[in-house]
C-alpha positions in Angstrom: 14.2 -24.3 6.9 12.8 -26.1 3.8 12.5 -23.2 1.1 8.6 -24.4 0.5 7.6 -24.0 3.7 9.1 -22.4 6.6 10.2 -24.1 9.6 8.2 -23.1 12.6 9.6 -19.7 13.5 10.0 -17.4 16.6 8.4 -14.3 15.0 9.4 -10.7 16.7 7.7 -7.5 15.2 9.3 -4.3 15.4 6.5 -2.4 15.7 2.8 -2.7 16.7 2.0 -0.4 14.3 -1.0 -1.1 11.5 1.1 -3.4 9.3 2.9 -5.4 11.9 0.0 -6.7 13.8 -1.4 -7.8 11.0 1.5 -9.4 9.7 2.3 -10.6 13.1 -1.2 -12.1 13.3 -1.3 -13.7 10.2 2.0 -15.8 10.7 0.4 -16.6 14.2 -2.1 -18.1 12.0 0.0 -20.1 10.4 1.4 -21.9 13.3 4.5 -19.2 14.3 5.1 -18.1 17.3 4.8 -14.6 17.9 7.3 -14.2 20.8 7.3 -10.2 21.1 6.4 -7.5 19.5 7.4 -3.3 20.7 5.6 -0.2 20.5 4.9 2.5 23.2 2.3 4.6 22.3 -1.3 4.2 23.3 -2.6 3.0 20.3 0.4 0.7 19.5 -0.4 -1.3 22.7 -4.0 -1.7 22.2 -3.6 -3.4 18.5 -1.2 -5.1 20.3 -3.3 -6.7 22.8 -6.4 -6.9 19.9 -4.3 -9.1 17.5 -1.5 -10.4 19.2 -2.7 -11.1 22.8 -0.4 -12.3 25.4 2.9 -11.7 23.2 4.9 -9.4 25.8 5.9 -5.6 24.5 10.0 -5.1 24.7 12.4 -2.8 23.5 13.3 -3.3 19.8 16.3 -4.7 20.9 15.5 -7.6 22.5 12.5 -8.2 20.4 15.1 -8.5 17.8 17.6 -10.8 19.8 14.8 -13.0 20.9 13.7 -13.9 17.5 14.4 -16.3 14.4 12.6 -14.3 11.7 11.8 -10.3 12.4 9.2 -8.6 10.6 10.5 -4.8 10.7 7.1 -2.5 10.5 8.3 0.6 10.6 7.9 4.4 8.5 10.0 4.2 5.5 12.5 7.0 6.9 12.7 5.3 10.4 14.1 2.0 8.8 17.4 3.0 7.8 18.3 4.7 11.4 16.6 1.5 12.7 18.4 -1.1 11.2 21.8 0.4 11.4 21.6 0.9 14.7 20.6 -2.9 15.9 23.2 -4.0 14.1 25.7 -1.7 16.0 24.0 -3.2 18.8 25.3 -6.7 17.8 21.2 -7.6 17.7 21.4 -10.0 14.5 22.7 -13.3 14.0 23.6 -15.7 11.3 20.4 -17.5 10.0 18.0 -15.0 11.3 15.6 -14.0 8.6 14.9 -10.4 8.7 12.1 -8.5 6.7 10.9 -5.3 5.9 7.2 -3.6 5.2 8.2 -0.5 3.8 7.3 -0.2 0.1 10.0 2.6 -1.4 12.8 0.2 -0.1 14.2 -3.3 -1.0 16.9 -5.0 0.7 20.0 -2.7 0.3 18.4 -1.2 3.6 19.4 -4.3 5.3 23.0 -4.3 4.2 24.3 -3.8 8.0 21.8 -7.2 9.3 23.4 -9.2 5.9 27.0 -8.0 6.8 25.8 -9.9 10.0 24.8 -13.2 8.5 21.2 -12.8 8.3 19.0 -13.7 5.3 17.3 -10.6 3.9 13.9 -10.2 1.9 11.5 -7.0 1.9 7.7 -8.3 2.5 5.5 -5.2 1.2 1.7 -5.8 1.3 -0.2 -4.2 -1.3 -3.2 -3.3 0.9 -4.1 -0.4 3.5 -4.4 -1.3 6.8 -6.2 0.2 10.0 -4.7 -2.2 12.4 -7.7 -3.5 13.3 -8.8 -7.7 13.1 -10.7 -7.6 9.8 -7.7 -6.6 7.8 -6.0 -10.3 8.5 -8.8 -11.4 5.9 -8.0 -8.6 4.1 -4.2 -9.9 4.0 -5.6 -13.0 2.5 -7.3 -11.2 -0.8 -3.7 -8.9 -1.3 -0.6 -9.2 -3.7 2.6 -8.9 -1.3 5.6 -8.0 -3.2 8.6 -9.6 -2.2 12.6 -8.7 -3.1 15.7 -10.3 -2.4 19.1 -9.6 -3.3 19.6 -10.2 -7.4 20.3 -14.1 -7.7 19.6 -14.6 -4.0 16.9 -17.5 -4.8 16.6 -18.7 -1.0 15.4 -15.2 0.1 13.3 -15.1 -2.5 11.8 -18.7 -2.1 11.5 -18.0 2.1 9.9 -14.6 1.3 7.2 -16.5 -1.1 6.6 -19.1 1.4 5.7 -16.7 4.1 3.2 -15.1 2.3 1.8 -18.2 1.2 1.5 -19.3 4.3 -0.2 -15.7 5.1 -2.6 -16.6 2.3 -1.5 -14.0 0.4 -0.2 -13.7 -3.3 3.6 -13.6 -3.5 4.6 -11.0 -6.7 8.6 -11.0 -7.3 9.7 -6.5 -7.5 12.9 -6.6 -8.8 14.8 -3.5 -5.9 15.2 -1.1 -8.8 11.7 -0.8 -9.5 10.7 -0.9 -5.6 10.4 3.0 -5.4 8.4 3.1 -8.5 6.0 0.3 -7.4 5.5 2.1 -4.3 5.0 5.8 -6.1 2.1 3.9 -8.2 0.6 2.3 -5.3 0.1 5.6 -3.2 -1.0 7.3 -6.1 -3.7 4.8 -6.6 -5.0 4.2 -3.5 -4.4 7.4 -1.6 -5.4 9.8 -3.9 -8.2 7.2 -5.1 -9.2 8.3 -1.2 -9.1 12.0 -1.7 -10.7 11.5 -4.6 -13.3 10.1 -2.9 -14.1 12.0 -0.2 -13.5 15.2 -2.5 -16.8 13.8 -4.2 -19.1 12.9 -1.2 -17.9 16.6 0.2 -19.1 18.5 -2.5 -22.3 16.8 -2.3 -22.8 16.7 0.8 -22.1 20.9 1.2 -24.5 21.2 -1.4 -27.0 19.1 1.0 -27.2 16.1 -1.2 -27.7 13.1 1.4 -26.4 10.2 2.3 -23.6 11.2 -0.4 -21.7 7.7 0.7 -24.6 5.3 0.0 -24.9 7.5 -3.2 -22.0 7.4 -4.5 -20.6 3.4 -3.2 -22.4 1.6 -6.2 -21.1 4.3 -9.0 -17.7 4.3 -7.6 -17.5 0.8 -7.3 -19.1 -0.3 -10.9 -16.4 2.3 -12.0 -13.3 0.8 -10.3 -14.5 -2.5 -11.4 -15.2 -1.3 -14.8 -11.6 0.6 -15.1 -9.7 -3.0 -13.8 -11.5 -5.4 -16.1 -11.7 -3.3 -19.5 -9.2 -0.5 -19.2 -9.7 3.2 -20.6 -12.5 1.6 -23.2 -14.9 1.6 -20.4 -14.3 5.8 -19.9 -17.7 7.7 -19.4 -18.8 11.0 -18.7 -18.6 14.3 -20.9 -14.8 14.2 -21.2 -14.8 11.1 -23.2 -17.7 12.4 -24.8 -16.3 15.3 -26.2 -19.0 17.1 -24.3 -17.4 20.7 -23.6 -20.9 22.2 -22.6 -21.3 19.8 -20.0 -17.4 20.2 -19.1 -17.8 23.6 -18.7 -20.7 23.8 -16.6 -18.8 21.4 -14.6 -15.8 23.4 -14.4 -17.8 27.0 -13.2 -20.0 24.6 -10.4 -16.7 23.3 -8.8 -15.0 26.2 -9.0 -17.9 28.1 -7.3 -17.7 25.5 -4.8 -14.5 24.8 -3.9 -11.3 26.9 -6.1 -8.8 24.5 -4.8 -10.7 21.4 -5.7 -11.4 22.8 -9.7 -7.9 22.8 -10.0 -7.5 18.8 -9.4 -10.8 18.5 -11.7 -8.8 19.9 -14.7 -6.0 18.3 -14.3 -7.8 14.4 -14.5 -10.1 15.9 -16.9 -7.2 16.6 -19.1 -5.7 12.8 -18.3 -8.7 11.2 -18.9 -9.1 13.2 -22.4 -5.4 11.9 -23.4 -6.7 8.3 -22.1 -9.7 8.5 -24.0 -8.2 10.2 -27.4 -5.6 6.8 -26.7 -8.2 4.5 -26.6 -10.1 5.7 -29.5 -13.1 7.3 -27.9 -12.1 10.8 -28.4 -10.8 12.0 -32.1 -8.4 15.1 -32.9 -10.6 17.7 -33.0 -12.8 16.5 -29.9 -9.7 16.4 -27.8 -8.7 19.6 -29.5 -11.7 20.9 -28.2 -11.5 19.1 -25.1 -8.5 20.9 -23.7 -9.2 24.3 -25.2 -12.1 24.3 -23.0 -9.5 23.5 -19.8 -7.4 26.1 -21.1 -9.7 28.8 -21.2 -11.4 28.4 -17.6 -8.1 28.6 -15.9 
């Protein structure tokens, strides 16, 4: 194993979920050999057939024992028990590279495997996947969090080299901040999807169509502005202190969907605070916005 470029490895993927098959396909494209994966559901089998053609589906213990590089691509809550069970069964061996893709965990969860001599590194792509072939191209445009034990430069270097081979960009994330790191990504990506669908639903339920086509350029520009220019790019009635329009918005959304109005109020309050911190709202305007939000509650 060269720390700058991993040798060609026999790769085992547990399991053939949305992330596992994509990483397996990316590693195969980098000339590693995916020797086995696991999966029993119909969706897992279909994903494996599409992205890992010809790769046998085996039980997790057999996948691990046949691999030089083990990718544990299972849900966060499943990972600790899986690692303990594989370790108890003697599936790990000295010299193996064992990684997982659980966002909120670092390498402590791999301790039972480390005790058996493996090199442990956590790799988490900062990307949302569907398990389709186009996800391999998405991986090439994203960053991947790399976490190794403190001071374990060899594991960090191996993890970074694997990420580069998958055409992604490695970013070191310390063990201690992995839970907050993952919470931030979930807040941004998952809640953004909820926000977008709420927007589309309001329009469609009011008879405004095609809603997706209508909002796509607006939302794309808003995201680009937020990433490029930060809070100074805020626009709209809250950032302007236009309480009359804000009051109308609250009335209309409450009539259409009272639950959604609660979300609107919470986000409007956050927006007001950020606009004030950016110098877009003076103290008086900020007080007016917050008073309007409180009165409408």
